[in-house]
N, C-alpha and C positions, 0 to 999 in steps of 0.2 A: 396504333399498336396496342393500346390498352383494351380495345374492344375485342381483339381476337383472343381466343382461348389458346393456351400453350400447346394443347394436344388436339389433334383432329380425330374424327371417328375412323377407326381402322377397318371396320367391316361394313359392307353395304349389303342390304338385302337383295336377293336375286329376284327380279320381277317375274311374276307368274308362278312362283314356287310356293306361295303361302297357302297353307291349308287352314281352313276355318275350324274344322272339327276333326282333329287327329289326322287320319289318312284320307278323309273326305274333303273334296272341294265343295263349294256351295251347291252345285248342281247334283253331285253325287249324294250329298246329304238330303237334299229335297226329294230325290228319287226314293231313298230309303224310308223317309218319313211317310211319303205317299204310299209306298208298299205296306208299311206297318199299319197305317190307318185303314186302307182299303181291305187288306186281308182280315183285320180285326172286325170290321163292319160286316164283311161277308160271313165270317164265322158266327158272329152274334145273330145275324138274320137267319142263318141256317139252324141255329139252336132254337129259334122260335117256332120252327116247323113242327107241327104236332102229329101229323099222319104222313105216311109215305106209301107209294105203290111199290116201287122197287127200292127198298131201303139200302141196298148195297151202294147205289150211286150217291145217295144222301150221305152215307158213312164215308165214302171215298172223298166226297167234297168236303166233309167235316175234317177229315184227316189232313187233306192238302191245305185247307185254309188255316187250320190251327198250326200246322207245321210251318207254313209261310210266316204267320204272325210271330211265333216263338223264335224261329231261327233268324228272322230279320231283326228282331229285338236283340238277340244275342250278337249278331253281326254289328249292329249299331253300337252296342255297349263295348265290344272289343275294339272296333276300328275308330271310334270317336274318342277313345281314351288311350292311355298308354298300356292298357292290359294286353294288347296284341303283341307287345314285345316280350311278355312273360310266358306266352303259350308255347313257343318253340316252332311256330310256323313262320317261314320267311317269305313264302310266295302268296301273300295276301291278295294280290291282284287276280291271280288265277283262282283262288278260293272264292273270291267275290263274284267273278265272272261265271264260274261253273255253277255255283249255287243259284245265282240270279237267272241264268238261262234254264237250268233244270226246273226250278220252281215255276218259272213263267210257263214252260211247256206243260208241266203237270197241272197247273192251275187252269190253263186253257182246256186241257183234256177233261178235267173234272167238271168244269163249268159247262162245257158242251154236253157231256153225258147227263149232268144234273138238269139242264134246261130242256132236254129231249122230252116232248110231251108224253111219251109212253113211260117215262121214268119218274114222273111226279104228278101231283094232283092239279097243277096249274094255278095254285094259289098265288096271290100277289106277293106274299113273303118269299115263296120259292123263286118266283121270277126275279124279284129284286135282288135276292141273294146270288142267283146265277149271273145276273147282269153285273153286279159288283165284282164277282169272280172274274168275269171276262175283262172288265176294266182293269182290275188288279193285274191280271196276266199280261195285258198290254203294257202296263207300266213296268212290270218286271222285264218284258222283252225289249222295251224302249231303253231301259237301264242297261241291259246287256249290249245293245247296239252302241250306247253312249260309252260303255267301258271299252268296247272294241275300238271306237273312234279315238278315245283319249289315251288308252293304255295298251294299244295294240302291241307295241314292241316289248313291253314287260310281259304280257300274256304269252306272246309267241316265244319269247326267250325261255319262259318257264316251261312251256310245252316242249320246246326243242331240247332243253337240258335234260328232260326225263328220258328221252329216247336215245341219247348219244352216250357213248362211252367217253371217259375222260381222255383228253388229248395228251399224249405223251411225246416228249421230244425224241427224235431218233438218236440212238446211241452212236457216238463217234467211235472210230477204231481206236484201240489202245495205242498210246504213244510209246509206252515202255512195257516190256514183258516182265511179269513178276518172277522172282527167283531165278532169273537168268534163263528162262525157258525160251526156245526159239519161236 
């Protein structure tokens, strides 16, 4: 009897619900770090390019890689800390999915256009930058697939809630007429 504590633990953790970094589980956090590093490397390699044939494709790739890096960094800071609760957005799963899918598709488009031999000089730096862009886009798209697999119900609920009108209860007939009216 002396060995037992007078009080027992009243709460038990729910298995599978622990988050390592804010709203991220370990796989989601690894995806975001990979996206951050790959988009940064693609951006840095693109900045090393000194000449271009069709500069519009280079600038588009620069825009997409820089946007991917900065927005992924912002998303990591918001979702890995408690700052996401102060922003006023409640549907973070939908924001994360839409951003990840959108940037993945844009990165794939920008990388494909940039790697086209008629759009660049064919230097090793351009090729490496474009290949990193494709790898980054594949990581973004894999993360989008992972989000669909793990958070499908949350994402679909958010999408369904936007298109539906609020459900109202049907009004029942009055039981008593007001002011003695028939």
